[in-house]
Phi, psi and omega in degrees: 000131184292153180295324179298317181296317179296317180299312183294310185286333173297317178292322179301313182297318180294314180295323180296318183272293186287328182281354182232030180302322176298325178295315181293324176297317179294319178296321178297320178295325183278323188242013184302328181263005184275141177290345181256023184302317182298318181296319180295314180297314182295317181296312180291325177299317178292325177297315179295315181297316180297315179296319179293320179296320179298316180295311183293327178296320178293335180266001189280060171251138190311316182274345184262327192296311186300307181294318182288319178295322177297317179298317180296322179295317179293320178298316179299319180292315179296318176302317181300319179301309184289332174292318179292313187285322189236358183071023183290154170233159189248116172223185185295326179289323176295319179297318177298321179295320178296316182297325182273000180291134178268177184299321181298315179293318180298323180299323180293338182267353182281139176202166182297334184288338179294304177297328178296316179294317179298318180296315184287322184272315184271335184306304179300323179295318179295320177301316181295315183298314186274350177273338187237085178292148177285140180291148177285134177221163174297147191301321182288329176291319178296317179299318180297313180297319180295319179296318178296317178300319179295318179295323177297316178300314178298320180296320178298313180296316181295320179297319178299319180295314184294316183285330183248018187305317184298325180273326186279323186304312181298322181293312183292322182289319184276335181246075186296337181294339182300324183295338180267005183250004184273104181271143351266012184298329180299317181291322179295314179296318179298319179297319179295318179296318181296316179296318180296328180281318192268324185298314178298322181294321181288335182279346183243155179286150178296141177282129181298149178229136176063044181294342179263012186299134176209162180285142184282183184295339181297340182277349181289327180289145179278095179219174180297140179293149180284149175223116179252128172258110181255108184261118176268105180289160181238114169064025175273132180251145183297329184298331182256013183269117185305321181293344179269009178093016176302145184302330177262147175271086180275351182232058184295322181292315178296327178299324178293320176296321179293317180296332178281358178079015185257349186229142178244130177255121178266116193267349185234071183243131181253140179276153179283332181216181179244013172211161186297322183301326179269312190293317185297309175299324181294321179302323185263000182284148173286348181265147172284172178298318181296331180275357178109015179297339181273358178262174182307131187297129173242357178245159165296173186233186183306318183294326176297318181293316179299318180293319180297329179287347177109008180273156173276132182234137179221132176250123174251124187244124173242029182230206183263039177101169186265004178058035177088349184295323185262018187298336187241018177226162177301139180215153180224130172267114189302323183295339178288341177231069188300141181258125180302132179087345180241350180230135180193151174054038174081013175207165183235150168287156186297333179301340180298335179290338179275339181292124179072019183295321177301319180295318180296319180293320180297336181277353179287163180309123187297324180293317178294316182300325180292336178278315182166161186226138170237119178249123176258128177245119181260109188286159161280321170054239185250031183301129182249183006275352183275065183302325184298337179283345185277354183231147179283157186300331183268005180227066178230080186292339184249118185226156351284158181243156176288125180248032179231155172269000174267079190299325182292346178273349181264149171302146184305319183292332178288322176297314180297319178300314181298318180292315180299329175298325179290326177293319176298324177293321176296321177301315179295316180300314180294326177298315178295320179296319179294321178297320178296316179296318180297321178295319177297320181291316182296329180280350181084005181291320183210155160273121192245158178203157174224135168240130175237133172209138180280152181284324178195174180262207186202141171262138182241036179109352178297128181065021181079008182258142173231161179063227185205191177099002175296137179313135189306322185295337182238009184289143175288162182300330179303333182263346184244343181265116189234156178279154176207135177225157178223141175223133178230132174292167179301321179295319179292323176299319182293325182303315183252004183065031183282132181252114183294325179296325176294317179298321179296322179293333182259010189291343179263005178290144180296129176226172177204179175300338178303332185279343189296311182308310187280328178293321179291317177300318179294316181297321181272005176055052176258123182266124180194152176289349177286346182279134177242109184299331182291344181253006177276108184292338183267341188300320180301341180249021179246140180282346182246128179247107180293149173295139185207143169226162185284151173295141185310313181302341180291334180292000000 
């Protein structure tokens, strides 16, 4: 037996068994009571081994094998850690989210168990890889051997599928998450998918949207200019939102605004994605999710259209960036100008975005500002897993709370307490924002409005899942069902003839992130062919119906 074959297949066996322990644990949970358990384990094991052998055989070149195989072993170990701790699965959107993670977010995910898992899972593999160098051969002989090795791997996987199809097909078909748990093939496939999605988009210029955008007839009247505060929530889930009937009142301040008849809570809103990297660009995209709004942006977005119409636009970020959405409008990273008492240890509470807001608006282009202003606030919100860091020590109504980023090590009720405290913090932040808007309206400075919608939800241990990022097609409702509220001053209601009582009656109608682009254009009275009236969530309760035709890509 050749030394190359022993090196490759020795690593294959280790990665198949030790590198996929979360997969085997999940299979045991699914098939533990089945009389065909051995067949299922053997079949999937051979499929994983064959696929891994094919990949490693293609990489089995003397100068290439050691670094790439080492990287794959470490990736498999790191993946295993996050699968164990949070129930995570690996696909292209999760990989994109990892790549866009900043140091602050990465720090929250660090724990002693990560290096321990990498050492235990990847350590023996690394020892094997670096102890057994591949022999030098002529390139065509090496190419031939590698090709044969890859074909053998494919044959092993194919044979397992053919012989065990009757037992394997139901498991793989019904448990789609399994395909995202195969280490390290999941990461390789995710990387290829991500490159295929992003490279063509990055190589081409963005397609213009709303080139005909202009301000509507409502601006002809001499009245206060409109000011919209668009709050992009972070990781808030509808299930824990007090206004949605949650057993706990996590939104007492918003409840008071609602009881006064000034605020509408939309209870059936679906997110475009299950992570910020996907959801935020999708929210502002002219395309619906079905049309590709959840993929790498190839079009300009809502902020471009608003700016083109002549409005002043400002993005305030208290998160890990705007994911390209604010690239062509003024933006401020709150942490770059820390506010005493609201910023510490490399992050800020969301209230810091309200500090000096009048000054920031006054600094915008005066001609645009005189027409109208849209301010987007990107929250820190309920970003996990270190939920306890998102709230100040004197504002934690639900106790005791989990004070670890290893959520699976905390009692379930402690995790829920820590998360619910972040929702209560968002409630306070929105209450302060509404008070600020009401003051602007009462002073006659602006006709004001606020829209709040979360980017995605969160799992808190339901079904063994924590955090978010499960592929949208198989994600639980905890990650896709998000809160959304709207508030309009009397002046803003008058501008569009919007009836709040009508919105309240329609507040349980199904909505999604698809509606945001068109609802904002309608609310701000921007006339453009990019506007689709059928997706304007506010239009059915407005006395004014703007002329609208669909954006060309919709056809």
